[in-house]
C-alpha angles and dihedrals in degrees: 000000000000112000119215111252097224096044113023089179096060118106122181113242091237094055092045095046093047090054094043093050093052090080102023115111108154114100117238131171129199125189130178119203124207135171121337089012093291110165139202114197137187128184116202143144137258132209134217101270110091096202093053093043089056094046089050095049095040090056091046095050091048093049091049093049092052094039097051107004125234148172098211134051121198124191135185132181109048126042096198091052089049091051090052094049092045091056091043091056101057135101089269101029128105088268097050091130093055093048091052093042098049092039088057094046094053099027091230134112108265112251137197113193135177125211143164114275091246089061100048114121121244129234112279127179136180110204118196125217114240140161096031096147147342101224122136132018115318138174119221111202126183116185110204132175096257105018142020114230111203131175141188113221128186121186089341094307117114109230101173137013140174143175112218120194118232137155109223100155093065101041117095095186111091088204089069088060095045095048095045094048093043092050094050093049092046089047093054093041087053091063090062131059088243142351117239098172145002121216116199130195126187141146115258144055114314117189117184090342092310120121099226098169120021133156087220090068097046094116094048115094114246096239092061095055 
């Protein structure tokens, strides 16, 4: 295997996983649960080496959380690995940041549970229909870290657009965000005869149209959001 020049200890996840699974034969399942009971599940295998098993599962769990989101991890297939992951995902464990982050997103205490394979939840999703048409009068709104981009769109054609400078990352007053967002949307809406819809884009974790974690709010205390 070719080793990277700048970091000889780096091993791509795909390469490591392929090698690990060549000798892994013990069934093991991982599921992460998020809002409304939605679940992302992966079925895989473990080997005979406890430390390698723990590393493999810990990486899988972290990937699944950051790919799909979740406040609960459910494991089946190896009690010792479960105990390791449960300890890792605590307020003073090696994944304390993840625990705090996802507990904040879903406003639930983070949990790691073990169950029999027969009781493991299956993957469930709830896709939302978007982008069906461009008819009518619409406001397009993008909240960036240094400016707001806002547009007025009539029947799919942009008739007005503007970039508005703002400094959300250093403002701890939630009213600063509210007033700037409201003013930008109202300005774009005023360029049309009416406003049928508003489309919003921003980096972060959005749950049920609520920005639960967003870099724009990094200066705002958690208890005010």
